[in-house]
matplotlib code that plots the C-alpha trace (Angstrom):
import matplotlib.pyplot as plt

x = [0.0, 1.1, 3.1, 2.2, -1.3, -0.1, 1.6, -0.7, -0.3, -2.2, -1.8, -4.4, -5.1, -5.1, -8.2, -8.7, -11.9, -12.9, -13.3, -16.9, -17.7, -20.6, -22.4, -21.3, -18.0, -17.2, -14.4, -11.9, -11.3, -8.0, -7.2, -7.1, -5.8, -8.0, -4.7, -2.1, 0.9, 3.2, 4.3, 6.5, 8.6, 8.4, 10.1, 8.1, 4.8, 3.2, -0.3, -2.4, -6.0, -8.1, -9.6, -11.4, -14.6, -16.7, -17.4, -21.0, -22.8, -26.4, -27.0, -28.6, -32.0, -30.3, -26.8, -25.2, -21.9, -18.5, -17.8, -14.2, -15.2, -12.8, -13.7, -16.5, -16.7, -18.5, -19.5, -17.5, -18.5, -18.8, -15.7, -15.3, -12.1, -10.5, -8.4, -5.5, -7.0, -8.9, -11.5, -13.0, -15.9, -18.3, -20.5, -23.3, -22.1, -22.7, -22.6, -21.1, -21.1, -18.7, -15.8, -16.0, -13.3, -15.1, -14.8, -13.4, -12.1, -10.1, -9.8, -9.5, -9.4, -7.2, -6.7, -3.3, -1.4, 1.4, 3.5, 1.9, 4.2, 5.4, 3.5, 0.7, -2.8, -3.8, -0.9, 0.3, -0.6, 1.9, 2.4, 0.5, -3.1, -5.7, -7.3, -10.8, -10.0, -10.6, -7.4, -8.4, -11.9, -10.3, -7.9, -10.8, -12.9, -10.0, -9.5, -13.2, -13.1, -10.2, -11.9, -15.1, -13.1, -11.5, -15.1, -16.2, -18.7, -18.0, -21.1, -20.4, -16.8, -17.9, -19.8, -16.6, -14.4, -16.8, -16.7, -12.9, -12.8, -15.3, -13.0, -9.8, -10.6, -6.9, -6.6, -5.0, -5.5, -9.2, -10.0, -8.1, -9.9, -13.2, -12.7, -12.0, -14.9, -17.3, -16.2, -16.6, -20.3, -20.9, -20.9, -18.5, -19.3, -18.7, -15.4, -14.3, -15.2, -13.3, -10.2, -10.3, -10.4, -7.5, -5.4, -5.7, -4.8, -1.8, -0.3, 2.8, 0.7, -0.9, 0.2, -1.5, -4.6, -5.0, -4.7, -7.6, -9.6, -9.1, -10.4, -13.6, -14.0, -13.4, -16.3, -18.5, -18.0, -16.0, -13.1, -11.5, -11.4, -10.1, -7.4, -6.3, -5.9, -4.0, -1.6, -0.9, -0.4, 2.0, 4.0, 4.2, 4.9, 7.1, 8.4, 4.9, 3.3, -0.2, -1.2, -0.1, -2.2, -5.2, -4.5, -4.6, -7.9, -9.4, -8.1, -9.5, -12.9, -12.7, -11.9, -8.4, -6.9, -3.5, -3.0, -4.1, -1.4, 1.2, 0.1, 0.1, 3.6, 4.8, 3.4, 5.3, 8.5, 8.1, 6.9, 7.5, 5.7, 2.4, 0.2, -2.8, -1.0, 0.2, -3.2, -5.0, -2.4, -3.1, -6.8, -6.2, -4.1, -7.1, -9.3, -7.1, -6.6, -3.0, -3.6, 0.0, 1.1, -1.9, -0.9, 2.6, 1.2, -1.2, 1.7, 3.7, 0.8, 0.3, 4.0, 3.7, 0.4, 0.1, -2.8, -5.2, -7.8, -8.8, -5.4, -5.7, -9.3, -8.3, -5.5, -8.0, -10.3, -7.3, -6.1, -9.6, -9.6, -6.3, -7.8, -5.5, -8.2, -5.9, -4.1, -7.4, -8.7, -5.6, -6.0, -9.7, -8.7, -6.2, -8.7, -11.2, -8.7, -8.1, -11.8, -14.2, -17.1, -16.0, -19.2, -18.0, -14.9, -17.2, -19.3, -16.3, -14.7, -17.9, -17.5, -13.9, -15.0, -17.8, -15.3, -12.9, -15.7, -16.2, -20.0, -20.5, -17.9, -19.4, -22.8, -21.5, -19.7, -22.8, -24.9, -22.4, -22.2, -26.0, -26.0, -23.6, -25.2, -28.8, -28.5, -26.3, -29.1, -30.1, -26.6, -25.7, -29.0, -28.0, -24.9]
y = [0.0, 3.5, 4.8, 8.3, 7.4, 6.7, 9.9, 12.9, 15.0, 18.0, 21.0, 22.4, 25.5, 25.6, 25.3, 26.3, 26.2, 28.3, 26.5, 26.4, 26.8, 25.6, 24.7, 23.2, 23.5, 23.6, 21.4, 21.6, 18.7, 17.4, 17.7, 14.4, 14.5, 12.8, 11.7, 9.4, 11.4, 8.7, 11.4, 8.9, 8.9, 12.7, 14.8, 17.9, 16.4, 18.1, 18.1, 21.0, 21.7, 23.7, 27.2, 28.6, 27.4, 30.0, 29.2, 28.4, 27.4, 26.6, 27.6, 25.2, 26.0, 27.0, 28.4, 26.3, 25.6, 27.0, 29.9, 28.7, 25.1, 23.3, 23.0, 20.6, 18.1, 19.5, 18.7, 18.0, 20.0, 18.6, 19.1, 22.0, 21.4, 21.0, 17.9, 20.1, 21.5, 18.9, 19.9, 20.3, 18.5, 18.5, 16.4, 17.2, 18.7, 17.0, 19.6, 18.3, 19.8, 22.7, 21.1, 17.6, 16.7, 16.4, 13.0, 13.5, 17.0, 17.9, 20.6, 18.2, 16.2, 17.9, 16.8, 15.7, 18.3, 17.6, 19.2, 19.0, 17.2, 18.6, 15.9, 16.8, 16.8, 13.9, 11.4, 10.4, 7.0, 4.1, 4.7, 1.6, 2.5, -0.2, -1.6, -1.0, 2.6, 2.0, 3.8, 6.9, 6.8, 6.5, 9.4, 11.6, 10.8, 11.5, 14.9, 15.8, 14.4, 16.7, 19.7, 18.8, 18.4, 21.8, 23.2, 21.4, 19.3, 15.9, 14.1, 14.9, 13.9, 10.5, 9.8, 10.5, 8.5, 5.5, 5.7, 5.8, 2.7, 0.9, 1.6, 0.7, -1.4, -1.3, 2.5, 3.2, 7.0, 6.7, 4.3, 6.3, 9.5, 7.7, 6.5, 10.0, 11.5, 9.0, 10.2, 13.9, 13.1, 11.1, 7.7, 6.2, 2.6, 3.0, 4.8, 2.0, -0.6, 1.2, 1.7, -1.9, -3.0, -0.8, -2.2, -5.6, -4.2, -2.1, -3.5, -1.4, 1.7, 0.3, 3.1, 5.9, 3.7, 2.8, 6.4, 7.4, 4.4, 5.2, 8.7, 7.2, 4.9, 8.0, 9.9, 6.9, 7.0, 3.8, 5.4, 2.2, 0.7, 4.0, 3.9, 0.5, 1.7, 4.8, 2.6, 0.3, 3.4, 4.9, 1.6, 1.6, 5.3, 5.6, 9.1, 10.5, 12.7, 12.5, 9.0, 9.9, 13.1, 11.1, 8.4, 11.0, 12.3, 8.8, 8.2, 11.6, 10.6, 7.5, 9.8, 8.4, 11.8, 10.7, 8.3, 11.0, 13.3, 10.6, 10.3, 14.1, 14.1, 11.5, 13.6, 16.6, 14.6, 13.9, 17.5, 20.1, 22.7, 20.7, 23.3, 20.9, 18.4, 21.0, 22.6, 19.3, 18.3, 21.6, 20.8, 17.3, 18.8, 21.1, 18.0, 16.4, 19.6, 20.2, 23.9, 25.1, 22.5, 23.4, 27.1, 26.1, 24.4, 27.3, 29.8, 27.8, 27.5, 31.2, 31.8, 29.6, 31.1, 34.6, 35.7, 32.9, 34.3, 30.8, 30.3, 33.3, 32.3, 28.8, 30.3, 32.7, 29.8, 28.1, 31.1, 31.5, 27.9, 28.7, 31.8, 34.2, 36.7, 39.4, 37.0, 35.6, 39.2, 39.9, 36.7, 37.5, 41.1, 39.7, 37.2, 39.9, 42.2, 39.5, 38.5, 41.2, 38.8, 36.0, 35.9, 33.4, 35.6, 38.5, 36.3, 34.9, 38.3, 39.6, 37.1, 38.3, 41.9, 40.9, 39.2, 42.1, 44.5, 46.1, 45.8, 48.3, 46.5, 43.2, 44.3, 45.8, 42.5, 40.4, 42.6, 42.3, 38.5, 38.2, 40.6, 38.4, 35.1, 35.3, 31.6, 32.9, 35.0, 32.4, 32.0, 35.7, 36.7, 34.7, 36.8]
z = [0.0, -0.7, 2.3, 1.5, 2.5, 6.0, 6.9, 7.4, 10.5, 11.7, 13.9, 16.1, 18.2, 22.0, 24.1, 27.7, 29.7, 32.6, 35.9, 37.1, 40.7, 42.7, 39.5, 36.2, 34.4, 30.7, 29.6, 26.8, 24.5, 23.1, 19.6, 17.8, 14.2, 11.6, 10.0, 11.5, 12.8, 14.2, 16.7, 18.6, 15.5, 15.0, 17.6, 16.6, 17.9, 20.8, 22.3, 23.1, 22.8, 20.3, 20.7, 23.8, 25.2, 27.0, 30.7, 31.3, 34.4, 35.5, 39.1, 41.5, 43.1, 46.3, 46.7, 49.5, 47.8, 48.6, 46.2, 46.1, 45.2, 42.9, 39.2, 38.5, 35.7, 32.6, 29.1, 26.0, 22.9, 19.4, 17.3, 14.9, 13.1, 9.7, 8.8, 9.8, 13.0, 15.1, 17.6, 21.0, 22.7, 25.6, 27.9, 30.4, 33.6, 37.0, 39.8, 43.1, 46.6, 47.0, 48.9, 47.3, 44.8, 41.5, 39.8, 36.3, 37.2, 34.1, 31.5, 28.7, 26.9, 24.4, 20.9, 19.7, 17.8, 15.4, 12.8, 9.4, 7.0, 3.7, 1.9, -0.5, 1.0, -1.3, -1.5, -5.0, -6.3, -6.4, -10.1, -11.1, -11.6, -10.9, -14.0, -12.5, -11.6, -7.9, -7.0, -8.9, -7.3, -3.8, -4.4, -5.7, -2.7, -0.3, -1.9, -1.4, 2.2, 3.1, 1.7, 3.7, 6.9, 6.4, 6.1, 9.2, 7.2, 8.9, 7.8, 4.2, 4.7, 6.0, 2.8, 0.8, 3.1, 3.0, -0.8, -0.6, 1.6, -0.7, -3.7, -1.8, 1.3, 2.5, 2.3, 5.7, 5.6, 4.6, 7.3, 9.9, 8.9, 8.9, 12.4, 13.6, 11.6, 13.1, 16.5, 15.6, 14.7, 17.9, 16.1, 18.7, 18.0, 14.3, 15.2, 17.4, 14.8, 12.0, 14.2, 15.4, 11.7, 11.0, 13.9, 12.3, 8.8, 10.0, 13.2, 12.6, 13.2, 16.4, 18.7, 16.7, 16.1, 19.8, 20.8, 18.6, 19.5, 23.2, 22.6, 21.1, 24.1, 26.3, 24.7, 24.9, 28.6, 28.9, 30.7, 32.0, 28.5, 27.1, 29.8, 28.6, 25.0, 26.2, 28.3, 25.3, 23.0, 25.5, 25.5, 21.8, 21.3, 24.3, 23.6, 23.0, 25.7, 24.3, 25.4, 28.9, 28.9, 27.7, 30.3, 33.0, 31.7, 31.7, 35.3, 36.4, 35.0, 37.3, 40.3, 40.5, 40.8, 42.3, 39.5, 37.0, 38.5, 37.9, 34.2, 33.7, 35.2, 32.8, 29.9, 31.2, 31.3, 27.6, 26.8, 29.5, 27.3, 27.3, 28.9, 28.8, 31.0, 33.4, 33.8, 34.2, 36.8, 38.6, 38.6, 39.9, 42.7, 43.6, 43.7, 46.4, 48.3, 47.4, 46.6, 46.8, 44.2, 42.1, 42.2, 41.1, 38.0, 37.2, 37.6, 35.0, 32.7, 32.9, 32.2, 29.1, 28.0, 29.6, 27.4, 28.5, 31.0, 32.1, 33.7, 35.9, 36.8, 37.9, 40.0, 41.5, 42.5, 44.1, 46.0, 47.3, 48.6, 50.3, 51.9, 50.2, 49.2, 47.9, 45.6, 44.5, 43.8, 41.7, 39.7, 38.9, 38.0, 35.5, 34.0, 33.5, 31.9, 29.3, 29.0, 30.2, 29.6, 31.9, 34.0, 36.6, 37.3, 38.1, 40.4, 42.3, 42.5, 44.0, 46.8, 47.4, 47.6, 50.0, 52.3, 52.1, 53.1, 49.7, 49.5, 46.6, 44.4, 45.4, 44.2, 41.0, 40.2, 41.0, 38.7, 35.9, 36.3, 36.0, 33.1, 31.2, 32.3, 33.6, 34.7, 37.6, 39.0, 41.7, 42.9, 42.8, 44.5, 47.6, 48.3]

ax = plt.figure().add_subplot(projection="3d")
ax.plot(x, y, z, "-o")
ax.set_aspect("equal")
plt.show()
């Protein structure tokens, strides 16, 4: 089979989600390339997450939660990405009592991000055209599929990819992209089936395949099965930080936060610049009450990405849990300087002002929070 068909890598933007408090929390999703990237073999590979997800929260009927509660698990949004920029995702939030560590506390998952190769978008043929024209048909369908991915039209891309696979059943790239596209459209069982088929067809690429299959298991809610795939992928692509990041996310969803911290730490050993792993480790530290360690991670994440308001917000929540109100206030101020529409930051800052005796500023922040997000009215009204 044409080896060009196996090597397509993508890049993706970064995504950070604001930490929810006392309600629900929006998560960021890892970027998973619709093309194989063999990042264990490519030193340029890194993993971050795609674009920003606005914080959203639905207030409980009564506000009894700690305003400095750790971030809660949230929902994963459907992907919005090109074949060169994979997406982010979301799942329903499950509010928990204020001081309880939230199972599945994480900012991810984050899609894997790699350096796009200098290869053509549509790999050239092997030079020996099939007599029935199936290779030409597959190449044509692949070209259309890539354009549709770039436009975010995943359902239409699936039709082209299925046509490509029908024309060339051993087309590695087409099956790989199809497995990812199925996941982007919520067809997790179909994704798992396609990637399982591909694992039998191309055992030499098992690390990349298992990483993507694990992501599909993750979104299906089978976190223990996903964890097993990520562990095997980590063993095969032993210099790749991404399987360790995903393993940490799967462990966090099982409320195994200490094990998740170990996995995030492994990811950071492979890639110290992986902000996703550092931020998620910070959130896991919050979940087990290790606030000083969490602040260290958030500080480093801010240093690496100083224009991200969510980093300052998370640090503000953590300083609040530590009782350092002035530091919390400064962090919320900075998050709002970068994102003046971050409703939860206004709401949390109002609580800080109230505790510091600044009633007028507290009321102004509460009003602004409700103006930006009317769903916060019940929570803000109780303060």
